[in-house]
C-alpha positions as CSV (number, residue, x, y, z in Angstrom):
1,M,0.0,0.0,0.0
2,A,1.1,3.6,-0.4
3,G,0.1,6.5,1.7
4,T,-0.2,10.2,0.8
5,G,-0.7,13.2,3.0
6,G,-0.5,13.3,6.8
7,I,2.8,13.8,8.6
8,R,5.5,11.4,7.6
9,P,6.8,9.0,8.5
10,Y,3.9,6.7,8.7
11,T,4.3,4.8,12.0
12,L,1.9,1.8,11.7
13,W,0.1,-0.1,8.9
14,S,-2.5,-2.7,9.7
15,A,-5.1,-4.8,7.9
16,T,-8.2,-6.7,8.9
17,A,-9.4,-9.8,7.1
18,L,-6.6,-10.2,4.5
19,P,-6.9,-13.3,2.4
20,V,-5.5,-16.3,4.1
21,G,-1.7,-16.5,3.3
22,L,-1.2,-12.7,3.0
23,T,0.4,-10.4,5.6
24,I,1.0,-6.7,5.9
25,D,4.3,-5.3,7.1
26,P,3.3,-2.9,9.9
27,T,6.3,-0.6,9.2
28,T,6.2,-0.4,5.4
29,G,2.6,-1.3,4.4
30,V,3.9,-3.9,2.0
31,I,1.4,-6.7,1.5
32,S,3.1,-10.0,0.7
33,G,2.5,-13.8,0.6
34,T,0.5,-16.2,-1.5
35,P,-3.2,-16.5,-1.0
36,T,-4.1,-20.1,-0.1
37,V,-7.9,-20.1,0.4
38,A,-10.3,-19.2,-2.5
39,G,-13.0,-16.7,-1.7
40,T,-14.0,-13.1,-1.6
41,Y,-12.4,-11.0,1.1
42,S,-13.3,-7.5,2.3
43,T,-10.2,-5.9,3.9
44,V,-9.8,-2.7,5.8
45,I,-6.3,-1.2,5.6
46,R,-5.3,1.4,8.2
47,V,-2.3,3.7,8.4
48,V,-1.2,5.9,11.3
49,D,1.0,9.0,10.8
50,S,3.5,10.7,13.1
51,A,0.8,12.9,14.6
52,N,-1.2,9.8,15.5
53,A,-3.8,10.6,12.8
54,S,-5.2,7.6,11.0
55,A,-6.9,6.8,7.7
56,T,-8.6,3.7,6.4
57,R,-9.3,2.3,3.0
58,S,-11.5,-0.7,2.1
59,V,-10.3,-3.2,-0.4
60,S,-12.1,-6.2,-1.9
61,W,-10.1,-9.3,-3.0
62,K,-11.3,-12.2,-5.1
63,V,-9.0,-15.3,-4.8
64,T,-9.7,-18.1,-7.2
């Protein structure tokens, strides 16, 4: 993921309900891995900046 705005550096990245097999690096926001379970996933990605302000974005994934 990439962030814009806010006060850099971004201090924390997190994600809920990533497809099974994927992880997010809490420092960089890089999502990596190989999905292992087919399905449709609704993920919420959250980033926190240096002023402790946060933003979220919803992402849908379809793993076949």
